[in-house]
C-alpha positions in Angstrom: -31.7 45.2 81.6 -32.6 41.8 80.4 -34.5 42.2 77.2 -35.9 38.7 76.4 -36.3 39.4 72.8 -38.0 37.9 70.0 -37.9 34.0 71.2 -34.0 34.0 72.1 -33.8 30.8 73.4 -30.5 28.8 72.5 -31.7 26.4 70.6 -33.2 24.3 73.0 -35.8 22.0 71.7 -36.4 20.7 68.1 -39.2 21.6 65.2 -40.1 19.2 62.6 -42.1 20.9 59.7 -43.5 17.7 57.7 -44.6 19.0 53.9 -46.6 16.8 51.5 -44.8 17.3 48.2 -45.4 14.1 46.1 -48.8 12.4 46.7 -49.8 10.9 49.7 -47.9 10.0 53.1 -49.2 8.1 56.3 -47.4 9.8 59.0 -46.9 9.2 62.7 -45.1 11.4 65.1 -44.2 10.7 68.4 -42.8 13.1 71.1 -40.2 12.4 73.7 -42.4 11.1 76.0 -43.8 8.7 73.6 -47.1 10.8 73.4 -48.7 10.4 69.8 -48.8 13.9 68.2 -49.9 13.1 64.9 -51.3 9.7 63.2 -52.7 10.0 59.6 -52.1 11.1 56.5 -50.5 13.9 54.6 -51.2 15.0 51.5 -49.1 16.8 48.6 -49.7 20.5 49.8 -50.3 19.5 53.2 -47.9 21.0 56.0 -47.6 19.7 59.6 -45.1 21.4 62.2 -44.2 19.4 65.7 -42.3 20.7 68.0 -40.7 18.9 71.7 -38.0 20.4 73.7 -35.8 17.0 73.5 -36.8 14.8 70.8 -39.4 14.1 67.9 -39.7 10.7 66.4 -41.3 9.9 63.0 -42.5 7.1 61.4 -43.2 8.1 57.1 -45.3 5.3 55.4 -44.1 6.9 51.9 -40.5 8.6 52.4 -40.6 9.8 48.9 -44.1 12.0 49.6 -42.7 13.9 52.2 -40.2 16.7 52.6 -38.7 17.2 55.9 -37.6 20.8 57.5 -35.7 21.0 60.8 -35.4 24.0 62.9 -36.1 26.0 59.7 -33.5 24.0 57.6 -34.5 21.9 54.8 -33.7 18.0 54.3 -35.5 17.3 51.2 -37.4 14.1 51.2 -37.5 11.4 53.1 -36.1 8.8 51.1 -37.5 7.0 48.2 -41.2 6.7 47.0 -43.1 4.0 48.8 -40.4 3.3 51.4 -40.7 3.2 55.3 -38.6 5.2 57.2 -38.4 6.0 60.7 -36.7 8.7 62.1 -35.9 10.6 65.3 -34.7 14.5 65.5 -33.4 16.6 68.4 -32.2 19.8 69.3 -28.6 19.0 67.9 -29.7 16.8 65.1 -28.2 18.9 62.6 -24.6 19.6 64.0 -23.7 16.1 63.7 -23.9 16.2 59.8 -20.7 17.7 58.2 
Protein backbone atom coordinates (compact mmCIF):
# COMPACT_ATOMS: atom_id res chain seq x y z
CA UNK A 1 0.00 0.00 0.00
CA UNK A 2 1.22 3.45 -0.83
CA UNK A 3 0.88 5.71 2.18
CA UNK A 4 1.21 9.37 1.14
CA UNK A 5 1.94 10.42 4.72
CA UNK A 6 2.17 14.02 5.89
CA UNK A 7 3.70 15.75 2.87
CA UNK A 8 6.48 13.24 2.47
CA UNK A 9 7.92 14.79 -0.64
CA UNK A 10 11.65 14.68 -0.79
CA UNK A 11 12.72 18.29 -0.56
CA UNK A 12 11.13 19.43 -3.79
CA UNK A 13 10.75 23.13 -3.77
CA UNK A 14 11.84 25.79 -1.38
CA UNK A 15 10.09 27.68 1.39
CA UNK A 16 11.56 30.98 2.51
CA UNK A 17 10.24 32.72 5.61
CA UNK A 18 11.13 36.35 6.25
CA UNK A 19 10.82 37.60 9.82
CA UNK A 20 11.12 41.23 10.82
CA UNK A 21 13.52 41.34 13.76
CA UNK A 22 14.97 44.83 13.92
CA UNK A 23 12.79 47.67 12.71
CA UNK A 24 11.44 47.98 9.20
CA UNK A 25 12.64 46.72 5.85
CA UNK A 26 11.40 46.99 2.29
CA UNK A 27 11.37 43.58 0.63
CA UNK A 28 10.65 42.23 -2.83
CA UNK A 29 10.13 38.52 -3.45
CA UNK A 30 9.97 36.94 -6.90
CA UNK A 31 9.36 33.31 -7.78
CA UNK A 32 11.10 31.25 -10.44
CA UNK A 33 8.68 32.49 -13.10
CA UNK A 34 9.65 36.07 -12.33
CA UNK A 35 6.30 36.81 -10.74
CA UNK A 36 6.42 39.20 -7.79
CA UNK A 37 4.96 37.33 -4.83
CA UNK A 38 5.43 40.24 -2.47
CA UNK A 39 6.67 43.80 -2.64
CA UNK A 40 6.41 46.00 0.40
CA UNK A 41 7.48 46.52 3.96
CA UNK A 42 7.98 43.94 6.66
CA UNK A 43 7.87 45.35 10.15
CA UNK A 44 9.46 44.05 13.32
CA UNK A 45 7.46 41.07 14.57
CA UNK A 46 5.90 40.45 11.17
CA UNK A 47 6.50 37.20 9.32
CA UNK A 48 5.83 36.15 5.73
CA UNK A 49 6.48 32.86 3.96
CA UNK A 50 6.96 32.19 0.27
CA UNK A 51 7.13 28.88 -1.56
CA UNK A 52 8.21 27.92 -5.06
CA UNK A 53 9.12 24.60 -6.62
CA UNK A 54 12.37 25.96 -8.04
CA UNK A 55 13.69 29.28 -6.81
CA UNK A 56 12.83 32.23 -4.61
CA UNK A 57 14.57 35.53 -5.36
CA UNK A 58 14.80 38.15 -2.63
CA UNK A 59 15.73 41.80 -2.57
CA UNK A 60 15.97 43.11 0.98
CA UNK A 61 16.38 46.85 1.45
CA UNK A 62 17.53 46.72 5.07
CA UNK A 63 19.28 43.41 5.51
CA UNK A 64 19.85 43.85 9.23
CA UNK A 65 16.12 44.00 9.84
CA UNK A 66 15.17 40.65 8.30
CA UNK A 67 15.87 37.17 9.59
CA UNK A 68 15.66 34.41 6.98
CA UNK A 69 14.43 30.86 7.48
CA UNK A 70 14.88 28.52 4.50
CA UNK A 71 13.13 25.15 4.56
CA UNK A 72 12.87 25.40 8.32
CA UNK A 73 16.52 26.23 8.91
CA UNK A 74 17.27 29.67 10.31
CA UNK A 75 20.04 31.55 8.52
CA UNK A 76 19.93 34.57 10.82
CA UNK A 77 19.74 38.13 9.58
CA UNK A 78 20.36 38.74 5.91
CA UNK A 79 23.19 41.23 6.41
CA UNK A 80 24.01 44.56 7.97
CA UNK A 81 21.59 47.31 8.93
CA UNK A 82 20.98 49.57 5.94
CA UNK A 83 22.57 47.09 3.53
CA UNK A 84 20.70 46.07 0.39
CA UNK A 85 21.09 42.39 -0.38
CA UNK A 86 19.95 40.23 -3.28
CA UNK A 87 19.58 36.54 -2.54
CA UNK A 88 18.20 33.46 -4.20
CA UNK A 89 17.26 30.16 -2.65
CA UNK A 90 16.41 26.86 -4.25
CA UNK A 91 15.69 23.38 -2.90
CA UNK A 92 19.42 22.68 -2.61
CA UNK A 93 20.37 26.09 -1.26
CA UNK A 94 21.61 24.75 2.05
CA UNK A 95 23.35 21.56 0.98
CA UNK A 96 26.35 23.46 -0.42
CA UNK A 97 27.13 25.15 2.89
CA UNK A 98 29.42 22.81 4.83
